[in-house]
C-alpha positions in Angstrom: 161.6 37.3 237.7 161.3 40.8 236.5 159.3 42.2 233.5 162.8 43.0 232.0 164.4 39.8 232.5 161.1 37.8 230.8 162.2 39.8 227.3 165.7 39.1 227.5 166.1 35.5 227.4 164.2 34.7 224.0 162.8 31.6 222.9 159.6 29.5 222.0 160.4 26.4 222.9 157.9 26.4 226.0 156.0 28.3 228.7 157.2 30.0 232.4 156.1 29.4 235.0 156.8 33.0 236.4 155.4 31.9 239.7 157.6 29.4 240.5 160.5 31.2 239.3 159.8 33.4 242.1 159.8 30.5 244.5 163.0 29.5 243.3 164.4 33.3 243.2 163.4 34.2 246.7 164.3 31.4 248.7 166.2 32.6 251.9 169.4 30.7 252.5 168.0 28.2 255.6 165.7 27.4 252.7 167.6 26.7 249.7 170.1 23.9 248.4 171.1 22.0 245.9 168.1 21.4 242.9 167.8 19.1 240.0 166.4 20.4 236.7 165.5 17.8 234.5 165.8 18.6 231.0 163.7 16.7 228.5 164.6 18.4 225.0 162.7 18.2 221.4 165.2 19.4 218.4 164.0 21.3 214.7 165.1 19.1 212.0 167.4 22.4 210.9 167.7 24.9 213.6 165.4 28.2 213.4 168.0 31.3 214.2 166.9 34.8 213.8 169.6 36.1 211.1 169.9 34.9 207.7 173.8 34.3 207.9 173.1 32.0 210.8 174.6 28.7 210.3 172.7 25.8 208.3 173.2 22.9 211.2 170.7 20.8 212.8 168.9 21.4 216.0 170.9 18.9 218.1 174.0 20.3 216.7 172.8 24.3 218.0 171.8 22.8 221.1 176.0 20.8 221.2 177.1 25.0 220.6 174.6 26.0 223.8 176.1 23.7 226.0 176.5 26.5 229.2 179.3 23.8 231.3 182.0 26.4 231.4 179.0 28.8 233.2 177.8 26.2 235.2 181.6 25.3 236.9 181.6 28.9 237.3 178.5 29.0 239.3 178.8 26.0 241.5 176.7 24.0 239.1 177.7 20.1 237.2 176.2 18.2 234.4 175.3 15.1 236.0 173.4 13.0 233.4 173.1 13.3 229.4 171.1 10.4 227.2 170.2 10.3 223.9 166.6 8.5 224.1 166.4 5.9 221.6 162.9 4.7 222.2 159.3 6.3 223.4 157.8 4.0 224.9 154.3 6.1 226.1 153.6 9.7 226.2 151.8 12.5 224.2 155.4 13.9 222.6 158.2 12.5 221.6 161.8 13.1 223.4 165.4 13.6 221.6 167.7 13.9 224.4 167.4 13.8 228.4 170.0 17.0 230.4 170.2 17.2 233.8 172.4 20.3 235.8 172.3 19.8 239.7 173.0 23.6 241.1 174.0 24.0 244.4 171.4 26.6 245.4 168.2 27.2 243.7 168.7 30.6 243.6 171.4 30.3 241.2 169.3 28.8 238.5 168.0 31.9 237.8 170.7 33.9 238.6 172.0 32.2 235.4 169.8 33.9 233.5 171.4 37.5 234.0 174.7 36.6 233.3 175.7 38.0 230.1 178.2 35.1 229.1 175.0 32.9 229.3 172.5 35.0 227.0 175.4 35.1 224.1 175.4 30.9 224.1 171.5 31.2 224.8 170.4 31.8 221.3 171.4 28.5 220.2 169.9 26.2 222.3 166.4 29.2 221.2 168.0 28.2 217.6 167.2 24.3 218.4 164.8 23.6 220.5 161.5 22.5 219.3 159.9 22.6 223.1 161.5 21.5 226.1 159.9 20.8 229.6 162.1 21.4 232.8 160.7 19.8 236.1 162.9 21.1 238.9 163.7 18.2 241.7 165.0 16.6 244.5 166.4 13.5 245.1 164.7 11.2 247.3 167.8 9.9 248.2 170.1 12.7 249.9 173.6 10.8 249.6 172.8 12.0 245.6 174.0 15.4 246.4 177.1 14.9 247.8 178.3 12.5 244.8 180.9 13.1 242.4 180.5 14.6 238.8 180.6 12.2 236.4 182.9 11.3 233.8 181.6 10.2 230.1 181.0 6.4 230.3 180.9 3.7 228.6 176.6 3.8 227.1 174.3 2.7 230.3 170.7 1.5 229.5 168.1 3.8 231.0 164.2 3.3 232.4 162.8 7.1 232.7 159.5 7.7 233.1 157.8 10.7 234.5 154.4 11.0 235.9 151.3 13.1 237.1 150.5 11.3 240.5 148.6 12.8 243.7 150.0 9.4 245.4 153.9 10.0 245.0 155.0 7.1 247.4 152.6 4.0 244.8 154.8 5.5 241.7 158.4 4.8 243.3 156.7 1.2 244.2 156.6 0.4 241.0 159.5 0.8 240.4 162.0 -1.6 242.8 165.6 -0.6 242.4 164.9 3.1 241.2 166.5 6.2 241.3 163.2 8.4 242.3 163.0 12.5 242.4 160.6 14.6 243.7 159.7 17.2 241.5 159.4 20.5 243.5 158.2 22.1 240.4 158.0 22.4 236.3 160.0 25.8 235.2 158.8 25.4 231.7 157.3 22.8 229.7 153.6 23.3 228.2 151.5 24.0 231.4 151.6 20.4 232.6 152.8 19.9 236.5 154.7 16.5 236.8 155.3 14.7 240.1 157.9 11.8 240.0 160.9 11.0 238.0 162.4 7.7 238.2 165.2 6.3 237.2 166.3 2.5 236.8 169.2 0.6 235.1 168.9 -2.3 232.5 171.1 -4.5 230.4 169.3 -4.9 227.4 167.0 -2.6 225.3 164.5 -6.2 225.7 164.9 -5.6 229.1 164.0 -1.5 228.5 160.9 -2.8 227.0 160.1 -5.5 229.6 160.0 -3.1 232.3 157.8 -0.5 231.0 155.1 -3.1 230.4 155.6 -4.1 234.0 155.1 -0.4 235.4 151.1 0.0 235.9 149.3 2.8 235.2 151.6 4.6 232.9 148.5 6.7 230.5 149.4 9.2 227.8 148.7 12.7 228.7 149.9 12.5 232.1 153.6 10.2 231.9 156.4 9.2 229.8 158.3 6.0 229.2 161.4 6.1 227.6 164.2 4.2 227.5 167.9 5.9 227.2 171.9 4.9 226.2 173.5 7.4 228.7 176.6 8.3 227.9 177.3 11.0 231.1 175.5 8.9 234.8 175.5 9.3 238.8 172.2 9.9 238.9 171.6 5.9 238.2 175.4 4.8 239.9 
């Protein structure tokens, strides 16, 4: 990512890992392929636009205006998961919403940042987002790459766990039946790098509480555990 690009998309919602950004941008075709960007999002109560004439809307509403689905379609990417966070069980911070975008290639994620139409939408994200973490992942099951774009579904309850761990296989084994993603890098966040992301479908909020309680080794500072209400989901299906 060139120096000029650092100032093109201005924001205060997280620190970019420029070394990992360079890794994404320079993958030769034979080493590239689909990548899943797992977005953890926390909104401002009121969107923080620079202009005094900006609309007085919530951070969530600003993010809804940002919605880059049309641009993602142009570059062969798609939103494969969207959920509201209804309970933050473990973690030093709370989160409001989770979204996962599947990009056809790593390089396409970087190239999107250079698009004029993306920059025009990005002002809404910059205004609405208090902080975000984006964990870049590959699925344990490569068949996930071939799942079609999801349609909106009746709300599904999902437990999500994000961890820092030196033993990824053991972390995955603590959530039988879950969909596991292995983190390749953390492109934006607070400086911490995350290692695993897991999702498991549950049938009630009480079952979600029980599921989280049964998972060993979840410590604030190195783990997040959340109950989600998903309305778009091709991850747990």
